[in-house]
C-alpha positions as a Markdown table, in Angstrom:
| # | Residue | x | y | z |
|---|---|---|---|---|
| 1 | Unk | 56.7 | -43.4 | -31.8 |
| 2 | Unk | 55.1 | -44.9 | -28.7 |
| 3 | Unk | 53.2 | -48.1 | -29.6 |
| 4 | Unk | 53.9 | -47.8 | -33.3 |
| 5 | Unk | 56.2 | -50.7 | -33.7 |
| 6 | Unk | 53.9 | -53.7 | -33.5 |
| 7 | Unk | 55.4 | -57.0 | -34.5 |
| 8 | Unk | 59.1 | -56.1 | -34.4 |
| 9 | Unk | 61.7 | -58.8 | -33.6 |
| 10 | Unk | 64.4 | -58.4 | -30.9 |
| 11 | Unk | 67.9 | -58.7 | -32.2 |
| 12 | Unk | 70.9 | -60.6 | -31.0 |
| 13 | Unk | 72.3 | -58.0 | -28.6 |
| 14 | Unk | 69.6 | -59.0 | -26.0 |
| 15 | Unk | 71.2 | -62.4 | -25.4 |
| 16 | Unk | 74.7 | -60.9 | -25.1 |
| 17 | Unk | 73.4 | -58.1 | -22.8 |
| 18 | Unk | 71.6 | -60.6 | -20.4 |
| 19 | Unk | 75.1 | -61.3 | -18.9 |
| 20 | Unk | 75.9 | -57.6 | -18.2 |
| 21 | Unk | 76.3 | -56.5 | -14.5 |
| 22 | Unk | 73.4 | -54.9 | -12.7 |
| 23 | Unk | 73.1 | -51.2 | -13.2 |
| 24 | Unk | 74.2 | -51.3 | -16.9 |
| 25 | Unk | 72.0 | -50.3 | -19.7 |
| 26 | Unk | 71.1 | -52.5 | -22.7 |
| 27 | Unk | 71.1 | -51.7 | -26.4 |
| 28 | Unk | 68.2 | -53.7 | -27.9 |
| 29 | Unk | 68.3 | -53.9 | -31.7 |
| 30 | Unk | 64.9 | -54.4 | -33.2 |
| 31 | Unk | 64.1 | -55.4 | -36.8 |
| 32 | Unk | 60.8 | -53.9 | -37.9 |
| 33 | Unk | 58.3 | -55.8 | -40.1 |
| 34 | Unk | 59.2 | -53.6 | -43.1 |
| 35 | Unk | 62.9 | -54.6 | -42.8 |
| 36 | Unk | 64.1 | -51.4 | -41.2 |
| 37 | Unk | 65.8 | -51.5 | -37.8 |
| 38 | Unk | 65.9 | -49.4 | -34.6 |
| 39 | Unk | 67.7 | -49.5 | -31.3 |
| 40 | Unk | 66.3 | -48.7 | -27.9 |
| 41 | Unk | 68.3 | -48.3 | -24.7 |
| 42 | Unk | 66.8 | -49.5 | -21.4 |
| 43 | Unk | 68.0 | -50.5 | -17.9 |
| 44 | Unk | 66.8 | -54.1 | -18.1 |
| 45 | Unk | 65.5 | -56.6 | -20.7 |
| 46 | Unk | 63.1 | -58.6 | -18.4 |
| 47 | Unk | 62.2 | -61.8 | -20.2 |
| 48 | Unk | 63.1 | -60.6 | -23.7 |
| 49 | Unk | 64.9 | -63.2 | -25.8 |
| 50 | Unk | 66.4 | -63.2 | -29.3 |
| 51 | Unk | 63.6 | -63.6 | -31.8 |
| 52 | Unk | 60.8 | -62.4 | -29.6 |
| 53 | Unk | 58.0 | -60.3 | -31.1 |
| 54 | Unk | 57.9 | -56.9 | -29.3 |
| 55 | Unk | 56.1 | -53.6 | -29.2 |
| 56 | Unk | 57.9 | -50.4 | -28.4 |
| 57 | Unk | 56.2 | -47.8 | -26.1 |
| 58 | Unk | 57.8 | -44.8 | -24.5 |
| 59 | Unk | 61.2 | -45.8 | -25.9 |
| 60 | Unk | 61.1 | -49.3 | -24.3 |
| 61 | Unk | 60.7 | -52.8 | -25.8 |
| 62 | Unk | 58.1 | -55.1 | -24.3 |
| 63 | Unk | 57.1 | -58.7 | -25.3 |
| 64 | Unk | 54.1 | -58.6 | -27.6 |
């Protein structure tokens, strides 16, 4: 599915997860353009914020 999720939107867990201690993993809930959803796990969220448009590549979410 690498790169196949153009235009998805990051869900509300990113904001909550930004406060987690270092070394934790983050569950990032993503709403796809077609209304479906998906969740990715990654070790940091970088500059992702709730409502950002993202792309998913190699199982990670990146700002689009």
